C-alpha positions in Angstrom: 0.0 0.0 0.0 1.3 3.5 -0.9 2.3 5.8 1.9 2.7 9.6 1.4 4.1 12.3 3.6 3.0 15.9 3.5 5.3 18.5 5.1 3.5 21.8 5.9 5.7 24.8 6.5 3.3 27.4 8.1 5.9 30.1 8.5 8.2 29.3 5.5 8.7 32.9 4.2 9.7 34.3 7.6 11.8 31.2 8.4 13.6 31.5 5.1 14.4 35.2 5.8 15.7 34.4 9.3 17.9 31.7 7.9 19.2 34.0 5.2 19.9 36.8 7.6 21.8 34.5 10.0 23.2 36.4 13.0 21.7 39.7 11.8 18.1 38.3 11.9 15.7 39.7 14.4 15.4 37.8 17.7 13.0 34.8 17.6 10.7 36.5 20.1 10.5 39.7 17.9 7.4 39.6 15.6 8.1 39.6 11.9 5.7 39.9 9.0 6.0 39.8 5.2 4.3 42.6 3.2 3.0 42.3 -0.3 0.6 43.9 -2.8 -3.1 43.0 -3.3 -4.1 45.3 -6.1 -3.7 48.8 -4.6 -3.5 47.6 -1.0 -0.4 46.7 1.0 -1.3 43.6 3.0 0.4 41.0 5.2 1.3 37.9 3.2 3.1 35.9 5.9 3.6 36.1 9.7 5.9 34.2 12.1 4.8 32.5 15.3 5.5 35.6 17.4 3.4 37.8 15.2 0.6 35.3 15.1 0.5 35.2 18.9 -0.1 38.9 18.9 -3.1 38.6 16.6 -1.6 39.4 13.3 -3.0 37.4 10.3 -2.4 36.9 6.6 -4.5 39.3 4.5 -4.5 42.0 7.2 -3.6 45.5 6.0 -0.1 46.4 6.9 -1.2 49.7 8.5 -3.5 47.9 10.9 -0.7 45.5 11.8 1.6 48.4 12.6 -1.1 50.0 14.7 -1.5 46.8 16.7 2.2 46.1 17.2 4.4 49.2 17.4 8.0 48.6 16.1 6.9 45.6 14.0 9.6 44.2 11.7 8.4 44.2 8.1 10.1 42.7 5.1 9.0 42.8 1.5 7.5 39.7 -0.1 9.7 37.7 -2.5 7.6 34.8 -3.9 10.3 33.8 -6.3 13.0 33.5 -3.6 10.5 31.5 -1.5 9.8 29.1 -4.3 13.5 28.6 -5.1 14.3 28.1 -1.4 11.4 25.5 -1.1 12.8 23.6 -4.1 16.3 23.5 -2.5 14.7 22.2 0.7 12.9 19.5 -1.3 16.2 18.4 -2.8 17.7 18.2 0.7 14.8 16.0 1.7 15.3 13.9 -1.5 18.8 13.0 -0.4 17.8 11.9 3.1 14.3 10.6 3.2 12.8 8.9 0.1 13.3 8.7 -3.7 10.1 10.6 -4.8 9.9 14.1 -3.5 8.1 17.1 -5.0 7.3 20.7 -4.1 3.7 21.3 -2.8 3.6 25.0 -3.4 3.5 27.5 -1.8 4.2 26.1 1.7 4.8 22.4 1.6 6.6 19.3 0.3 5.1 16.0 -0.6 7.1 12.7 -0.3 6.2 9.2 -1.5 7.7 7.2 1.4 6.5 3.8 0.3 9.1 1.2 1.3 11.5 3.8 2.7 10.4 3.8 6.4 12.5 0.8 7.3 15.7 2.7 6.6 14.7 5.2 9.3 13.5 2.9 12.0 9.8 3.1 11.1 7.3 5.8 10.2 7.2 7.5 13.6 11.0 7.7 13.9 11.2 9.0 10.3 8.7 11.8 10.9 10.3 12.8 14.2 13.7 12.9 12.6 12.5 15.0 9.7 10.7 17.5 12.0 13.8 17.6 14.3 16.2 18.3 11.5 14.0 21.1 10.1 13.7 22.6 13.6 17.5 22.6 14.0 17.7 24.5 10.8 15.2 27.1 12.0 12.3 25.8 9.9 9.0 25.2 11.7 7.1 22.2 10.2 4.0 20.0 10.7 4.1 16.6 9.0 1.6 13.8 8.4 1.7 10.4 6.7 -1.3 8.7 5.1 -2.3 6.4 2.2 -2.8 9.3 -0.2 -1.4 12.8 -1.0 -4.8 14.4 -0.3 -5.2 12.7 3.1 -1.6 13.6 4.2 -2.1 17.2 3.0 -5.3 17.5 5.0 -3.8 16.1 8.2 -0.7 18.1 8.1 -2.6 21.4 7.8 -5.8 20.7 9.8 -4.9 17.8 12.1 -4.6 18.3 15.9 -1.0 17.1 16.2 2.2 18.4 14.6 3.1 14.8 13.7 0.2 12.8 12.5 0.2 9.1 11.4 -3.0 7.8 9.7 -3.0 4.0 10.0 -3.1 2.2 6.7 -6.6 1.6 5.4 -8.3 4.0 7.9 -8.2 7.2 5.7 -12.0 7.8 5.8 -12.2 7.7 9.6 -9.2 10.0 10.0 -10.5 12.6 7.6 -14.1 12.7 8.8 -13.7 15.3 11.6 -11.6 17.7 9.5 -13.1 20.8 7.9 -14.0 21.1 4.2 -11.1 23.3 3.5 -8.8 20.3 4.1 -9.9 18.9 0.7 -8.1 21.7 -1.2 -11.4 23.0 -2.6 -11.9 26.5 -4.3 -12.9 29.1 -1.7 -16.5 29.3 -2.8 -17.3 25.6 -2.4 -17.0 25.3 1.4 -19.2 28.3 1.8 -21.9 26.8 -0.4 -21.7 23.5 1.4 -22.1 25.1 4.8 -25.3 26.7 3.6 -26.6 23.1 3.3 -25.4 22.2 6.8 -22.3 20.3 5.6 -19.4 21.5 7.7 -16.9 18.5 7.9 -15.6 15.9 5.5 -17.5 13.2 7.3 -20.8 15.1 6.3 -19.8 14.9 2.7 -19.0 11.2 2.9 -22.6 10.6 4.2 -24.2 12.3 1.2 -25.1 10.8 -2.2 -22.6 11.8 -4.9 -25.0 12.7 -7.8 -26.8 15.7 -6.1 -23.5 17.1 -5.0 -22.0 16.8 -8.4 -25.0 18.5 -10.1 -25.0 21.4 -7.7 -21.2 22.0 -7.1 -19.6 20.4 -10.1 -17.1 17.5 -10.4 -14.3 19.2 -8.3 -15.7 18.2 -4.9 -16.0 14.5 -5.7 -12.6 14.5 -7.5 -10.8 15.9 -4.5 -12.7 13.6 -2.2 -11.7 10.6 -4.2 -8.1 11.7 -4.3 -8.0 12.1 -0.5 -9.6 8.6 -0.1 -7.1 7.1 -2.5 -9.8 6.1 -5.1 -8.5 8.5 -7.7 -4.8 8.6 -8.8 -2.8 11.7 -8.0 0.7 11.1 -9.3 3.7 12.8 -7.7 6.1 14.1 -10.3 9.5 13.6 -8.7 11.9 16.5 -8.4 15.3 15.9 -10.0 18.3 18.2 -9.8 20.0 19.0 -13.1 23.3 17.4 -12.1 21.9 14.1 -10.8 23.6 11.0 -12.1 20.8 8.9 -13.6 20.3 6.1 -16.2 17.0 5.1 -17.7 15.6 2.2 -19.7 12.3 2.0 -21.5 10.7 -1.3 -22.6 8.7 -1.9 -25.7 6.8 -4.6 -23.8 6.3 -4.2 -20.0 8.3 -6.6 -17.8 7.3 -8.2 -14.5 9.2 -11.4 -13.8 11.8 -11.1 -11.0 14.5 -12.6 -13.2 13.9 -10.0 -15.9 13.9 -7.2 -13.4 17.2 -8.5 -12.0 18.8 -8.7 -15.4 17.9 -5.1 -16.3 19.0 -3.9 -12.9 22.4 -5.4 -13.6 22.6 -3.5 -17.0 21.6 -0.2 -15.4 24.2 -0.6 -12.6 27.0 -1.2 -15.1 26.2 2.0 -17.0 25.7 3.9 -13.8 29.1 2.8 -12.3 30.8 3.9 -15.5 29.3 7.3 -15.2 30.4 7.5 -11.5 33.9 6.5 -12.4 34.2 9.2 -15.1 33.4 11.8 -12.4 35.5 10.2 -9.7 32.4 9.7 -7.4 30.9 6.9 -5.4 27.2 6.4 -4.5 26.0 6.9 -1.0 22.3 6.7 -1.9 20.8 4.7 -4.8 17.2 4.9 -6.0 15.5 2.5 -8.3 12.2 3.8 -9.8 10.0 1.3 -11.6 7.2 3.1 -13.6 4.3 0.8 -14.0 1.8 0.9 -16.9 -0.9 2.1 -14.5 1.1 5.3 -13.6 2.2 4.0 -10.3 5.9 4.1 -9.3 7.5 1.3 -7.3 10.7 2.6 -5.5 13.7 0.9 -3.9 16.2 3.0 -2.0 19.5 1.6 -0.6 22.0 3.4 1.5 25.7 2.8 1.6 28.1 3.3 4.6 30.8 4.5 2.3 31.0 5.8 -1.3 30.7 2.8 -3.6 30.8 2.2 -7.4 31.4 -1.6 -7.4 28.8 -3.0 -9.8 28.6 -6.4 -8.1 28.0 -4.9 -4.7 25.4 -2.5 -5.9 23.7 -5.1 -8.0 23.5 -7.5 -5.1 21.9 -4.9 -2.8 19.3 -3.9 -5.3 18.4 -7.5 -6.3 17.9 -8.3 -2.6 15.0 -5.8 -2.6 13.3 -7.1 -5.8 10.7 -8.9 -3.6 9.4 -5.6 -2.4 8.6 -4.4 -6.0 5.0 -5.0 -7.1 5.1 -5.0 -10.9 1.3 -4.9 -11.3 0.4 -5.2 -14.9 4.0 -4.6 -15.9 6.9 -2.1 -15.7 7.5 0.0 -18.7 10.3 2.3 -17.5 13.2 1.6 -15.0 15.3 4.5 -13.7 18.4 4.2 -11.5 19.5 7.4 -9.9 22.2 8.6 -7.4 20.6 11.3 -5.2 23.7 11.5 -3.0 27.3 10.9 -4.3 30.7 11.7 -2.8 34.2 11.7 -4.1 35.8 8.3 -4.3 39.5 8.0 -5.0 41.0 4.7 -5.9 43.5 3.3 -3.4 46.2 0.6 -3.8 45.5 -2.5 -1.7 48.1 -3.0 1.0 50.8 -5.6 0.1 52.5 -6.6 3.4 54.1 -9.9 4.1 53.8 -9.4 7.8 50.7 -7.6 8.7 47.4 -9.2 7.5 45.1 -7.0 5.5 42.2 -5.5 7.5 38.9 -7.0 6.5 36.5 -4.8 4.6 33.2 -4.8 6.5 31.4 -2.2 4.4 29.6 -4.8 2.3 28.3 -6.6 5.4 27.2 -3.3 7.0 25.4 -2.2 3.8 23.5 -5.5 3.6 22.4 -5.4 7.2 21.5 -1.7 7.2 19.3 -2.1 4.1 17.4 -5.0 5.7 16.9 -3.7 9.2 17.6 0.1 8.9 20.8 2.1 9.2 19.9 3.2 12.8 20.0 -0.5 13.9 23.6 -0.9 12.9 26.1 1.0 15.1 29.0 0.6 17.5 29.9 2.1 20.8 32.5 4.7 21.5 33.8 5.8 24.9 33.0 9.2 26.4 35.0 10.8 29.2 32.6 10.3 32.0 32.6 8.3 35.3 28.8 8.0 35.3 28.3 4.6 33.5 25.2 5.6 31.4 27.1 8.7 30.1 30.3 6.9 29.4 29.3 5.5 26.0 27.7 6.8 22.8 26.5 5.3 19.5 28.5 6.1 16.4 28.1 4.8 12.8 29.5 1.3 12.3 32.3 2.4 10.0 33.1 5.7 11.7 36.7 6.7 12.3 38.2 5.8 15.7 37.5 8.6 18.1 40.9 8.1 19.9 39.3 7.7 23.3 40.0 4.6 25.4 37.9 2.5 27.7 38.6 2.7 31.4 40.4 -0.4 32.6 40.9 0.3 36.3 37.6 -1.4 37.2 35.8 -4.1 35.1 32.6 -3.1 33.4 29.7 -5.4 32.5 29.2 -6.6 29.0 25.5 -5.6 29.1 24.5 -2.3 30.6 20.7 -1.9 31.2 19.0 1.1 29.4 18.2 2.5 32.9 19.0 1.1 36.4 16.3 -1.2 37.7 15.4 -1.1 41.5 16.1 -4.3 43.4 15.3 -5.6 46.9 18.3 -6.5 49.0 19.8 -6.6 52.5 23.3 -5.2 53.3 25.3 -3.9 56.2 25.9 -0.1 55.8 28.0 1.7 54.8 30.6 -0.5 53.0 29.4 -4.1 52.9 27.9 -5.7 49.8 24.4 -7.2 49.8 23.8 -10.7 51.2 21.0 -11.3 48.6 19.2 -9.5 45.9 15.7 -9.9 44.4 15.5 -8.7 40.7 12.5 -9.2 38.4 10.8 -11.5 40.9 13.7 -13.8 41.4 15.6 -13.9 44.7 19.4 -14.7 44.4 21.8 -15.4 47.2 25.2 -13.7 46.8 28.1 -16.1 47.0 31.0 -13.7 46.1 31.2 -9.9 46.0 33.8 -7.2 45.2 33.6 -3.4 45.9 32.6 -0.8 46.6 33.7 1.4 43.6 32.6 4.9 44.4 31.3 7.1 41.5 30.7 10.8 42.2 28.1 13.0 40.4 29.2 15.5 37.7 28.7 18.8 39.5 29.3 20.8 36.3 26.1 19.3 34.8 23.6 20.1 37.5 23.5 21.4 41.1 21.7 18.2 42.2 24.9 16.2 41.5 27.2 18.3 43.7 27.1 15.7 46.5 25.5 12.7 44.7 27.4 9.4 45.2 27.0 5.9 44.0 28.7 2.8 45.4 29.0 0.0 42.8 29.5 -3.7 43.7 30.2 -6.8 41.5 28.1 -9.8 42.7 28.1 -13.5 41.9 25.2 -15.7 42.8 25.2 -19.4 43.5 24.6 -20.3 39.9 27.6 -18.3 38.7 25.7 -15.3 37.2 27.4 -12.0 37.9 25.7 -8.7 38.3 26.6 -5.0 38.7 24.6 -3.2 41.4 24.9 0.1 43.2 23.6 1.9 46.2 22.5 5.5 45.6 24.3 7.4 48.4 27.3 6.8 50.6 25.3 4.8 53.2 25.6 7.5 55.9 24.5 10.9 54.7 21.0 11.2 53.3 22.0 14.2 51.1 24.2 12.0 48.9 21.3 9.8 47.7 18.2 7.8 48.6 20.2 4.8 49.7 18.1 2.6 47.5 19.7 -0.3 45.6 19.7 -0.7 41.8 20.9 -3.3 39.3 22.7 -1.6 36.4 24.4 -4.3 34.4 25.1 -8.0 33.8 28.5 -9.6 33.3 29.0 -12.3 30.7 
């Protein structure tokens, strides 16, 4: 089933201006409006969040806005610059989210994310990451994902939440409470429908189609069918001029997996030759299969390092053939590189003493494209004595950070996501527990070592000025070893609660 993301940028003109101005931009709390011409009137064409909070609205005369907010920052409208900036933003999304991205002018972007969510850890994680990256860039956004462009567009602009996910197959129930304007209708249609007592999309769904069409024309039912997914609304993908791309058209549509695999191999060979001419390697690779019914099946693969090895790329793409639904046949196949980086040929090491280091990039690419890039990582040490702060995740093939692991005290192989409380009995302040009860199982301690005292990091928060933990290594009668700590020094209540926690498991 198709899945479409709509990105709504409610304050795009003002956000673009602030990004362009950089350090010279007005403070975020200072209201900013964009002024343009409506015939002979000078009106507000865009407002930022601060101006909206003060009651300023699009379409308001500029003189009235200045009267309401003295000292208001006003910038002239530049629709062309807004459109160009929106296209650049869409190209940025193309490189990072999904193969099919288009501008939804004047204030949005539409993304066909079918089959791409697994690379980002699921739909929820994908949307949160997209909104987070835009927010870090100073762009306010609302996003929604649904089965159709029309439904996602409606939820992003009129839904209750900034991040909305419509479950597959439940488009009608999700759209029902939304206002009529969510269907992208001409301004006169919602007003005419309200005269009949129809105020929400659900009211339209309950009416027979014929009378509505006779009275309001075909546009209402067309938009409704597009939102419900009953009528096609193709997304024409945005493509930069310098994108490396190869294309193959077929006189007769193809559909057999073996045939698809054969032509993938031919496209990959041509693509790798083009990459070699430019000294580049692919970091993202998109396969677009245009079906005879105007639907596009997409496959996106990510690569840990720049690659132009035909065998490796062909294998990764062919592993995903099972996700392609050819329908009645595929008439065009396109292979594109939305993200490429320089790749310089290196001579393989030829040492008689030191063995060559194994190249794990192929394995990493295979695993990442099956379970998602976020699921493949390794740990790097961080300079901190607090155990949960002493590690961080880095990409599997990232360069060595140069930091070393502490070796003065052993650390458990498995650290729990957060310390779990346990029941125990111990002689304060320095003795280890005699027994522990964790997750409903009571264990008698046979051997113990400790305490290892860990102090709080006072430079992070005042609450850690006197915070203390005493860690112990325990071994029960069955040979299992645990890492537990007591919050506090066992004497002074200000150093901690004196409760016991299990933080890790050895072996």
